[in-house]
N, C-alpha and C positions, 0 to 999 in steps of 0.2 A: 503494499499499499503506499502509497505516496506520504500518507503522512509522517511516515517514521524513516524517510531519506536522510533526514539530519538528525536520527538520533541514534544511539551507539547501535540498536537493532541495523539500523539502515549500514552503519560501518562495518556491520559482520557480515551481512547480506552479501554487501560489495565484494569482501574479502574472500568468502566463499566462491563466489562467482567471478573470482577474476580471471585474468589472463593465462595464469599457469596453468600448465599438464598437470591433471590429477596423476597420471601415471609416471610422468617425471618427477614428480613430487616424491612418490612413493618409492620410485628408483635411489635418488639421493637421500631420501631417510636410511634407507636399507645400506648403502655404500657408508655410508658417514656411519654408521654403526657396528660395522664391519672393520672401520679402519681402529689400528692402535691410537689409543687416547683420544678415543668419540666424543665429538662435543657434548657439553652441557644442553646447549639451546644452538638450532640450526636455522637462523633465517633464512628461509626461500622465497626464493624470486625476487628478480631486479627493486622493487619498490620496497619489499622489506629490509632487504640488503641495505639499502642506503638509510631509510628509517633507524634502523638498530645502529648503523655505523655512525650516525650523525648524534643519537640519544650519548651513545659512547664518548665520543670527542666531547660533547659538551659537557658532561662528566667528569672525562678527566681535566679540562680547561678549569673548569670549576675546583676542582680537587690543586690544581697545580696554583692558582691564585692564591689558595692559604697554606701554600708549604711553610712560608715564614713563622705564622702562628703554630703550625704543627710542629716544628723543629725547635720554636722556641723554648719548648717545655724539658727537655734533655736537661739532665742533671751534669754539673762540671765534674767532672770525675781528675 
């Protein structure tokens, strides 16, 4: 229903009906699970990969912005 397009339900529907091939998704999941050091999280698809990467980069930038405070609590030895 169009009424749900701008809601989280609409987001989920778009994610499920995206352009990614379900068979390729299944193959990628199996291949990743079979690798040594299988990932805990596997963002599949170009959009998902970019969203996750952008979120992680932003978190790292935020982390680095507070480096001086984080390191300032080390006791002098």
